[in-house]
N, C-alpha and C positions, 0 to 999 in steps of 0.2 A: 667552293668554300672548303670542301672536305680535303682537298688537294693542298690548298694553302695550310691547313691546320697540320696535316700529314707532314708536309715539309718543315714546317716549325718545329714539330715534335723530333723529326730525324735531326734537324740541326741542333736542337737542345740535346739530344742524345749523344751527338757528336762532340758537343762542348764539354759535356759530363765526362765523356770517355778520354777527352784530352787533358783534362786537369785532374781528375781523381788519382790516377796512378802516381804522378808526381807529388801530389799532396800526401799521400799516404807514405810514400818512400821518404819525403823529407822530414815528415813528423816522426817516422820511426827512428830515423838516423840521428837527427840533430835536435829534435825537440821542437823545433820552429818550422813555420811555414815558409816555402820558397816564394818568390814573387809571383811565379806563374799561379800558384795556388792562391795566393791572396787576390789576383785579379780574377780567378775563377769564383771565389766566394763572394767579390763584390759584384760581378755579373749574375751570379745566381741570387744572391739577395735581393738585387733590384729587379730582375725578371720575374722572381717570386712574388714580390709584393705587388709588381704591376699587373701580373696576371690575377692574382687574387682579387685586387680592387676592381679590376675591369669585370671579371666573372661575378663578384658580388653585386656591382652596380647593375649588369644585366639581369641577374637573378631577381634583384629587388624590384626592378622596373617591370619585369614580366609579372611578378606575384602581384604587385600592386594593380597592375593593368587587368589582370584576371579577377581580383577581387572587386575592383570597380565596375567591371563589366557586369558580374553577378549581382552587385547591388542595384545597378541601373536596370537589369531584367526584372529583379524582385526586390523591391525596396524593402518589403516586410522581412527579408532575411538578412537585412545588415547586421543585426546584432550577433547572428550567428556565423556571419562572414568576418565581421570585424576583429574579433579577439583572436582567431586562428592566424589571420593574416599577420597580426602584430607579432605573435609568437615566432611565426615563420620568418618574418623580417629580422627579428632579434637574433635567431638562429644563424641565418645568413650573415649578419653582421659579426657575430662571434667567430664565425670561421675566417672572416677578413682580419679580425683582431689577432686571431691565433697565427695567421700568416705574418702579421707585423711583428708578433713576438719572436717567431722563428727568424725573421730578417734582422732583428735586434742581436739575437744570438749569433748569427753568422758574422754580423759586422764586429761583434765583440772579439772574434777569433782573428780579425785582420790585425 
């Protein structure tokens, strides 16, 4: 699994390295983005929200499973476990919404 994540990260860095110089050069000279830069922004925004949604879903699932496991082991502590779990889930969701806002900003540049 680590090798797959490492390879995906390496591919992501390669994609960024391929698109960023052209985007900066095109924006500096003409004030508009080239077609390759637009494609890079579209790919980046799509990958960004996809990874954020997947990571948020996995994190929320793990947090909920851990909280329910703790409540199952000690039902008397459900009040002490429930509220921090809800706060944690809200913070995880806020990060996903932040990624959505960044995606909208990137799409606005296209």
